[in-house]
N, C-alpha and C positions, 0 to 999 in steps of 0.2 A: 507747849510750845512745840510748835514745828521743827523738828530738825534739818539740819540747810544739808543738802545730797554733798558729797565729796566730790573735789573738783575732778575731774578724768584726768586718769594716768598717758599721758602722753606717750606713744608708740617710738619702742626706739627705732632707728635705720634700719636694724637688721630685722626685726619686725616686717616694716616696711617695705623691705624689698622680695620678705617671704609672702606677705601677701601680693605683690604683684607678682611674684613666679607662679603661685597657686593662681590666679585671672589667667596669666596664660597659658598656664597648661590646660586648663576649664576650656579658653577659647578654641586653643587648638586640638583640643580631644572633639570637641562638639563640630569643629570642618570637617575634620577626618572622616567622623562617623556621619557626618552628611555627606563628602563625597563617597565614603564605601555604599552607602544604602542608595547613591545616584547610579551609582558603577552597577551593583549589581540589579536594579530597576532596568538599563540598558541593557545590561547581560539579558535576565528573561525577556525583554520586549526581542531580542533577536532571535532568542532559543525558540520562542513564541512565532516566529517568521519565518519557522526554516522548514524546508520541505517534509521533513519526519513530524512535526505538530503540525502543518497545516491538513497531511495527509489523515490524521488521528482523528482532528477533529471533522472532517470531512466523512469519515467512517458510517457516524450514527446514520447521518441524513442522509446517505446515499442504500444503507442495510446492506453494509458490508458485514460481513463476521470476522473479525480478527483471529486468525488461526497461530503466526508466527512458531512453526515449528519445521523442522528438516524433515525433505524426505525420508520415507522409511527406505529401507533397502529393494523392499516387494513394490514399491511405486516408483521407485526410481527405475529400475531394472526390468520391470513389465515390458514384453514386446509387443510394440502396435503395426500394424501393416501400415509402410506407406503406401503399396500400390500390393497388388497378387505376389508376385515375388521379392518385396524388401520390405525389412524391417528395421523398426527406431526405438530406442527406449528415450524416457526424459534426460537419464541422464545424459546422452548424447549432443541434446540443445545446448545452446552456447550459455554459459554460466552468466555470462553478467547482459544477458536480455532480460525483459520480464515474457513471460510464458505465460499465455492467456490460454489455460486450458477449458472447454466446454465440453459437456457431456452432452450429445445429442442423438438424434435421428432422424429421419426424412416423416417417418409415419407421427411423429412427435408433434401437435400441432402447437404448441408454445415454442418450441425449439424453430420452427418454421418461421414462427410472428417476428422472433427477437433477431433473425439472419441479418435482414436490411440493415440494422441499425450497427449490429458488429460490423460490417462491411463499411460504414461509412466513421465509426470511430477507427478502423485502420487508417481509414484515407485522413482523416483528421490527424494521426501520430505517423506522418510518413518520414518525419526527422526525427523518429523514437526508435530506440531498440525496444521492438515488441515484436514479437512472435506470439501469431494468434492459432492456434491450436485447435480442431475442431475432432475431438474423438467420437467417431459413429460408432453406434450399434443396431444396423442396419444386417440385413442376411451377406448382404453380397455389395460389391464394389459398382455390381452393373444395376444394381439400384441407388447406389449415392450420385453417379454419373447422370443416371437417367431424372435422377431430381433435378438437379443444375444445369442440365440441357434444355429441359423445356421452361425453367425461372430466368435462366438467365442464357443461354444458347452456348454454351460453353462452362468449361469445368474452371475454376476460379485457380489462378498461380498460386504457387506455393506462399508468397511473399503476401498475397491478400488473405490467404484462407489455408492453411496448412491442415489438408486433410489427411486424417488417420482414420483407422476402424480395429475396434478390438477382437483379436479371431476369439475371445472366449469370450461365450455369452451363456455359458452355464451360471442359471442366477446363484448366488456365493461367490463363483469364481473370475468376477469381473473387475477391470482396473476401477471402475466407478466405485462400487461396491467397497475395495482396498480403501478408496478417499472418503469413504462414509455415506455415496450419495444413495438413494434409495428409489427417488424420482428424478426425470428431466422434465428441462433441463437445470442444470446444475454449473458454477463454475469456479475454478479456482486462479488466481494468480502466484505463479511462484517465482521465483528470484534468486540467484546465489543459490542455490540446493535449498529452499527455504520454502515452505508454504506460506504464502504474506497473509491473504484473505481468502474469504469464499464469498460466494453470491448464489442463493437459493433464489430456483423459479427464473422467471425472462425477466428482462432490462429491456428500455431503451437506453444502448448504451449512449448513447448520443445527448441525453439529460444533462444541462450544463455542470450540477455538480459532480458528476461520475465523471463528465468529460475534465474537467478542473482533476479530480481524484487520479484519473491518468496520465494527463501533464506532470504532475507533480511525482509521482511515483517511477513514471519511466526514463530511463536514462536515452540522453541524446546521443545519436549516431555521433 
């Protein structure tokens, strides 16, 4: 003979209230978790659109090497000729500017080939705090001036191109070697006393990706 199941025991008022409370807590917890998730996604999205994030994303595409280390005392205090009678160091250049240091020479064909695009990059960034410093390894200032007079019929202004010359030409005792450069051209970006990035070999400095990289990295005037 089949037994009859017992009648369900009715829930007491206290039990019903506890059940409702548990449901409310669950709903509120789920809602808070969803809000927290959405806020995190918004924060991550905003962070991904920050200038620093954009700069890092662009670096592999433009062949830039991340350095991110402070200038050594040797690099910062190395005396470079501003002309035959005046010297300057990298430490004396404004810290709040992006300093583009290019190691080059007039006898270096790849160096000469990238110069026009360096000038165009500087023109594109006229509203930015950018110093484009070209450190030459020519034998004399006469060679440097003769090159620009033949090419441009004038020597560039310091706002266009800060021409510098390393007076130390002895192998193993040059600023470029203090930076780790063995072949030219080689370029470094310095900001707030730190080496940000390195570009090995010549570039088209107005390639759209490189231009966007500089737009994001260089402070406004």
